[in-house]
C-alpha positions in Angstrom: 2.8 13.6 -22.3 -0.7 12.5 -23.5 -1.2 11.1 -27.3 -2.9 13.5 -29.4 -6.1 11.5 -30.7 -8.8 12.5 -33.4 -11.9 10.8 -33.7 -10.7 8.6 -36.3 -8.0 7.5 -33.7 -10.5 6.7 -31.1 -12.6 4.9 -33.2 -9.3 2.6 -33.9 -8.9 2.2 -30.1 -12.4 0.9 -29.9 -12.3 -1.2 -32.6 -13.1 -4.8 -30.7 -16.0 -6.7 -31.1 -17.4 -5.8 -27.4 -17.5 -2.3 -28.1 -19.5 -2.9 -31.4 -22.0 -5.1 -29.7 -22.8 -2.8 -27.0 -23.5 0.1 -29.5 -25.8 -2.2 -31.6 -27.7 -3.4 -28.7 -27.8 0.3 -27.1 -29.1 1.6 -30.8 -31.9 -1.4 -30.7 -32.9 0.1 -27.4 -33.1 3.3 -28.7 -30.9 4.9 -26.0 -27.4 6.5 -25.7 -24.5 4.6 -24.3 -20.8 5.8 -23.7 -17.7 4.2 -22.5 -16.4 6.8 -19.6 -14.2 7.4 -16.8 -10.7 5.6 -16.3 -10.6 3.9 -19.6 -11.3 7.0 -21.7 -8.7 8.5 -19.5 -5.9 5.8 -20.2 -6.4 5.8 -24.0 -5.1 9.0 -23.9 -2.2 8.3 -21.5 -1.5 5.1 -23.5 -1.8 2.6 -20.5 -3.7 -0.5 -21.2 -6.7 -1.1 -19.3 -9.5 -4.2 -19.3 -11.6 -2.2 -16.7 -14.5 -1.0 -18.7 -17.3 1.5 -17.4 -20.5 2.0 -19.3 -23.1 4.8 -19.2 -26.2 4.4 -20.5 -29.3 7.1 -20.5 -31.7 4.3 -19.3 -31.2 1.1 -17.5 -27.9 -0.2 -17.2 -28.8 -3.8 -15.9 -31.2 -4.0 -19.3 -28.4 -3.0 -21.7 -25.8 -5.4 -19.6 -28.3 -8.4 -20.2 -28.7 -7.6 -23.8 -25.2 -7.7 -24.1 -24.4 -10.6 -22.3 -27.1 -12.7 -24.4 -25.4 -11.4 -27.4 -21.9 -12.6 -26.3 -23.4 -15.9 -25.5 -21.1 -18.7 -24.1 -18.3 -17.2 -22.2 -20.1 -14.1 -21.2 -20.6 -14.0 -17.3 -23.3 -11.4 -16.1 -23.7 -10.4 -12.5 -26.6 -8.1 -11.7 -26.4 -5.7 -8.5 -29.9 -4.4 -8.4 -29.9 -2.1 -5.2 -27.2 -0.3 -7.0 -28.8 -0.2 -10.4 -25.6 -1.5 -12.0 -24.5 -4.8 -13.5 -21.3 -6.3 -14.6 -20.1 -8.5 -17.8 -17.1 -10.5 -17.6 -15.9 -11.7 -21.2 -12.3 -12.9 -22.3 -10.5 -11.3 -19.3 -12.4 -8.1 -19.8 -14.8 -6.7 -17.2 -17.4 -4.0 -18.3 -19.5 -2.4 -15.6 -23.2 -0.9 -17.0 -24.8 1.8 -15.1 -27.8 4.3 -15.9 -26.9 7.8 -16.2 -27.8 9.5 -13.1 -28.2 12.5 -10.6 -27.3 12.7 -7.2 -28.2 14.5 -4.2 -26.6 14.2 -0.8 -27.6 14.5 2.9 -24.7 16.2 5.2 -24.1 13.0 7.9 -24.1 10.4 4.6 -21.9 9.7 1.6 -24.7 7.4 0.2 -26.9 9.8 -2.4 -30.5 10.1 -3.3 -30.2 8.7 -7.0 -32.4 9.7 -9.8 -32.2 9.0 -13.3 -30.6 11.3 -15.6 -28.9 12.6 -18.9 -25.2 12.0 -19.7 -24.8 15.7 -18.8 -26.2 14.8 -14.9 -23.7 11.9 -15.1 -20.9 13.9 -16.1 -21.5 16.6 -13.5 -21.5 13.9 -10.4 -17.9 12.5 -11.1 -14.9 13.4 -9.1 -12.3 14.6 -11.3 -12.1 16.4 -14.9 -9.5 13.6 -16.0 -12.1 10.7 -15.2 -14.7 12.7 -16.6 -14.5 12.2 -20.6 -17.1 9.9 -22.4 -16.7 8.2 -25.8 -20.0 7.5 -27.5 -20.6 3.8 -28.7 -24.0 4.5 -30.7 -23.3 3.6 -34.2 -24.2 7.4 -35.7 -21.7 9.0 -33.4 -19.1 6.1 -32.9 -16.0 7.2 -31.3 -17.3 10.9 -30.6 -15.4 12.4 -27.4 -17.7 14.3 -24.9 -15.4 16.2 -22.9 -17.3 19.4 -21.2 -15.0 19.9 -18.5 -11.8 20.0 -20.4 -10.2 16.8 -18.9 -8.1 16.5 -22.3 -6.4 19.9 -21.3 -5.8 19.0 -17.6 -4.4 15.7 -18.7 -2.1 17.6 -20.9 -1.0 19.9 -18.0 -0.7 17.2 -15.7 -3.6 18.6 -13.4 -5.9 17.5 -10.8 -9.1 19.3 -10.5 -12.9 18.9 -9.9 -15.4 19.2 -12.7 -17.8 21.7 -10.4 -17.5 23.6 -7.2 -14.6 21.4 -5.2 -16.3 22.0 -1.5 -19.8 20.7 -2.8 -17.9 17.9 -4.4 -15.7 16.9 -1.7 -18.6 17.6 0.9 -21.0 15.7 -1.0 -18.8 12.4 -1.1 -15.4 12.8 1.0 -13.9 9.7 -0.2 -13.1 12.0 -3.4 -10.5 13.8 -1.5 -8.6 10.3 -1.3 -9.1 10.0 -4.5 -7.8 13.4 -6.0 -4.7 12.6 -4.0 -4.4 9.2 -4.9 -4.6 10.0 -8.6 -2.1 13.1 -8.1 0.5 10.3 -6.4 -0.4 7.8 -9.3 0.1 10.0 -12.3 2.6 12.7 -10.5 0.2 15.5 -11.3 -0.5 18.7 -9.3 -3.8 19.4 -7.7 -4.8 22.8 -8.4 -4.8 25.4 -5.6 -8.6 25.9 -5.1 -9.2 22.0 -5.2 -6.5 21.3 -2.8 -7.8 24.1 -0.7 -11.1 22.6 -0.6 -9.6 19.5 0.5 -7.8 21.2 3.4 -11.4 23.0 4.5 -13.3 19.8 4.0 -10.9 17.2 6.0 -13.0 16.5 8.9 -15.8 15.4 6.3 -13.5 12.2 5.9 -15.0 11.1 9.5 -18.2 9.7 7.8 -16.1 7.5 5.7 -15.8 4.1 6.6 -12.3 2.6 7.3 -12.4 0.2 4.8 -13.2 2.8 2.2 -10.2 4.8 3.6 -7.9 2.0 3.4 -8.6 0.8 -0.1 -7.3 4.1 -1.2 -4.6 4.1 1.0 -3.4 0.7 -0.2 -3.6 2.2 -3.9 -1.3 5.3 -2.9 1.0 2.8 -1.6 1.6 0.7 -4.6 2.3 3.8 -6.7 5.9 4.2 -7.8 6.5 7.3 -5.7 4.3 6.8 -2.6 5.6 9.4 -1.1 3.7 12.3 -3.3 0.6 10.9 -1.9 1.5 11.0 1.8 3.1 14.7 1.7 -0.3 15.9 -0.1 -2.1 14.0 3.0 0.2 15.6 5.6 -0.2 19.3 3.9 -3.9 19.1 3.8 -4.4 18.2 7.2 -6.0 14.6 6.5 -2.8 12.8 7.8 -3.8 14.1 11.3 -7.1 12.4 11.3 -6.4 9.1 9.6 -2.9 8.2 10.9 -1.9 10.8 13.6 1.1 8.4 14.4 2.7 9.3 11.2 2.0 12.9 11.5 3.6 12.9 14.9 6.7 12.2 13.1 6.7 15.6 11.3 8.9 18.3 12.1 12.2 19.4 13.6 12.8 20.3 17.3 15.9 22.2 18.2 17.7 22.7 21.4 21.2 24.3 22.0 21.7 24.5 18.1 21.1 21.0 17.6 18.4 19.5 16.1 17.3 16.1 14.7 15.8 15.2 11.1 12.4 15.6 9.9 11.2 11.9 10.9 8.2 12.2 8.6 10.5 13.3 5.5 12.4 10.7 6.3 10.0 8.0 6.4 8.4 8.6 3.2 11.9 8.9 1.7 12.3 5.3 2.8 9.1 4.3 1.3 10.3 5.6 -2.0 13.6 3.9 -1.7 11.9 0.5 -0.9 9.7 0.9 -4.1 12.5 1.7 -6.3 14.7 -1.5 -4.9 11.8 -3.3 -5.8 11.9 -2.2 -9.4 15.4 -2.4 -10.1 15.3 -5.9 -8.3 12.5 -6.6 -11.0 10.4 -7.8 -7.8 6.5 -7.2 -7.6 5.5 -4.5 -5.3 4.9 -5.9 -1.8 2.3 -3.9 0.0 3.2 -5.1 3.6 6.9 -4.3 3.2 5.7 -0.8 1.8 3.6 -0.7 5.2 6.4 -1.9 7.4 8.7 1.0 5.7 5.9 3.7 6.4 5.4 2.5 10.0 9.2 1.5 11.1 9.8 4.5 12.7 6.3 5.3 14.6 8.2 4.6 17.9 10.3 7.6 17.6 7.8 10.3 18.6 7.4 8.3 22.1 11.1 7.5 22.2 12.7 10.9 21.5 14.6 12.4 24.2 17.3 15.0 25.1 20.9 14.1 26.2 23.3 16.6 27.4 26.1 14.8 26.0 24.8 13.4 22.9 21.8 15.6 21.8 18.7 13.9 20.7 18.2 10.4 20.9 15.5 7.7 20.2 16.4 4.8 22.2 14.0 1.8 21.8 12.1 3.5 19.2 12.2 0.1 17.4 10.6 -1.9 20.2 8.1 1.0 21.1 7.3 1.2 17.3 6.5 -2.5 17.0 4.1 -2.2 20.1 2.0 0.3 17.8 1.6 -2.0 14.9 -1.7 -3.8 16.1 -3.3 -1.2 17.3 -2.8 1.0 14.4 -3.9 -2.4 12.0 -7.1 -2.5 14.2 -7.8 0.9 13.6 -7.1 1.2 9.7 -9.1 -2.0 9.4 -6.0 -3.9 7.8 -5.7 -7.7 8.0 -4.7 -9.0 11.6 -3.2 -11.7 10.5 0.4 -12.9 8.6 0.3 -9.3 7.1 0.3 -7.8 10.6 2.8 -10.2 12.3 5.1 -9.5 9.2 4.9 -5.6 9.6 5.5 -5.8 13.6 8.5 -8.3 13.1 10.2 -6.0 10.5 9.5 -2.6 12.8 11.1 -4.5 15.6 13.8 -6.0 13.8 14.8 -2.9 11.3 17.8 -1.7 13.4 19.6 -4.9 14.0 21.1 -5.0 10.4 22.2 -1.5 10.8 23.7 -2.1 14.1 25.7 -5.1 12.9 27.1 -2.9 9.9 27.8 -0.1 12.6 29.1 -2.2 15.6 30.9 -5.1 13.9 29.7 -8.4 12.6 30.1 -11.6 14.6 28.9 -14.9 13.7 26.6 -14.9 16.8 24.6 -11.9 15.9 24.0 -12.7 12.1 22.6 -16.0 13.6 20.2 -14.2 15.8 18.9 -11.8 13.1 18.5 -15.0 10.6 16.6 -16.8 13.4 14.5 -14.1 14.2 13.8 -12.7 10.7 13.3 -16.2 9.1 11.9 -16.3 5.7 11.5 -12.6 5.6 15.2 -11.9 5.9 15.3 -10.4 2.5 12.6 -7.9 3.0 14.2 -6.9 6.0 17.5 -6.3 4.5 15.5 -4.2 1.7 14.2 -2.0 4.4 17.4 -1.7 6.0 19.3 -0.6 3.0 16.3 1.9 2.0 16.6 3.4 5.7 19.8 5.0 4.7 18.7 8.8 3.8 21.7 10.5 4.5 22.5 13.5 2.2 26.2 13.1 2.8 27.2 10.7 -0.3 30.5 9.2 1.6 28.2 7.9 4.7 25.5 6.2 2.1 28.0 4.8 0.5 29.8 3.3 3.8 26.6 1.9 5.0 25.8 0.0 1.8 29.3 -1.3 1.8 28.9 -2.7 5.1 25.4 -4.1 4.0 26.9 -6.0 1.4 29.5 -7.6 4.1 26.4 -8.5 6.2 24.7 -10.0 3.0 27.6 -12.0 2.4 28.1 -13.1 5.9 24.5 -14.2 6.2 24.8 -16.5 3.2 28.0 -18.3 4.6 26.5 -18.8 8.0 23.1 -20.0 6.5 24.9 -22.5 4.3 26.6 -23.7 7.0 24.3 -23.4 10.1 21.0 -23.6 8.8 19.3 -21.0 11.0 16.6 -19.4 8.8 13.5 -21.0 10.5 15.5 -23.1 12.5 14.0 -25.9 15.0 15.7 -27.4 17.7 17.5 -30.6 17.1 15.9 -31.7 20.5 12.6 -30.4 21.2 10.7 -30.2 24.7 9.1 -33.5 24.7 12.3 -35.4 23.9 13.8 -33.3 26.9 10.9 -34.2 29.4 11.6 -37.9 28.4 15.1 -37.8 28.6 15.2 -36.2 31.8 11.7 -37.8 33.1 10.0 -34.1 33.8 6.7 -33.0 33.5 6.1 -29.6 31.8 8.0 -27.0 34.3 10.1 -24.3 34.5 13.3 -26.5 34.1 12.1 -27.7 30.6 11.8 -24.0 29.6 15.6 -23.6 30.9 16.9 -26.3 29.1 15.1 -25.4 25.8 16.3 -21.6 26.1 19.7 -22.5 27.0 20.0 -25.0 23.9 19.0 -22.6 21.6 21.2 -19.7 22.8 23.9 -22.3 22.7 23.6 -23.0 19.0 22.9 -19.2 17.8 26.0 -18.3 20.0 28.2 -20.8 18.0 28.8 -22.7 21.5 27.0 -25.9 20.4 26.7 -27.4 16.7 23.2 -27.5 15.3 22.8 -31.3 15.1 21.2 -33.7 17.6 24.8 -35.4 19.3 26.3 -31.9 20.2 22.6 -30.6 21.6 22.7 -33.5 23.7 25.8 -33.4 25.0 25.0 -29.9 25.7 21.6 -30.6 27.5 23.2 -33.4 29.9 25.9 -30.7 30.8 23.3 -28.0 31.4 20.9 -30.7 33.2 23.9 -31.5 35.8 24.3 -27.8 36.2 20.8 -26.8 37.3 20.7 -30.1 39.2 18.4 -32.6 37.5 20.9 -35.1 36.9 
């Protein structure tokens, strides 16, 4: 529900020295100046914002320089002459200045030919009506709303549409298709049919957009309260097949002999929403990489799917197959290849382990191994596993969640007793070589792995004394002593 605001109300919202100074400096240069875009939209949505975009009819850089000089000490000016823009940072606020412009595009690029223009030209080139409102900062018209495309009405009705012909809007700059979906997801608005149909028609144009720009929009979708909205829209319009075919491959239900499996695409986006909700309920900040792990956790199912005459559809080893897909997908999407990729790969590989524990019985040995392999990411792994329960049968959900509570309790008990998380062996490889007068060889690896397995299986205590006794016995067994 948006706030009903008069010009007097808007003047109150702009009752900050920064806006008064911008208006006064624009008047001194004898040019129009407006605050535009998301800052205006968020005033009506009653959402706080510190990112301010200003458009002036003339040089945005010149106005920014005047404003920074007027603000004095504490103001930081950055000028981007190649783009004709400037930024002033002051007391936690960021104000972007740009001159009003009109744009024309060639078919093979989203980089426009830019010319100076009027406010009308500038509003005509923008992506969505809800981002196309402006409030005048000049003294004579301070607080006056300029809304040529009825963005206020679309905010009230919860609609996403383009100001002008959507085919031209999206063909000119295909990134706007992802922005439309992202804002629909963020505000849980509906994309009007002609705009959505234009996205579908122009979906192939997304191929001219850089991977970095695409992933920036996808990450913003991932951090929405209910990211499933965005992914379902991407799937419906055909963009998903181009951007992330591994996820598209999970969509649909195949039936054989009257037996079908669940739609793994719908299941996946439900798991993603469940993770986001669990974070909010726990008071945690959104973990972008946990969200990506949730989205990718069943990637291997398309490859693993098989029919068994006795049990029906199976997806054996989809966790392992999926984990092998993560690095190539991260590379293609321009996602970071360091700790973030390793985290997602680990969670995809391990996501069935706690579920199997809950189904098959909880042994100390199995708990130790999960703690050892998950390390500090055990809480995120458990959140993913709990989110993975999307059955429509309440009794089944409750049974799993109850079992997961038992798993968590058992993990806590074993960790307090054995300290397995981020475990380091009480006797390392160097000491093994010194003790048995070995050089680096196969036998050293055998001793190290045998000690690790013995401790994780509870056959040997996690301490130096018992470890040395175990190693001596194992060395005798393999003929070293």
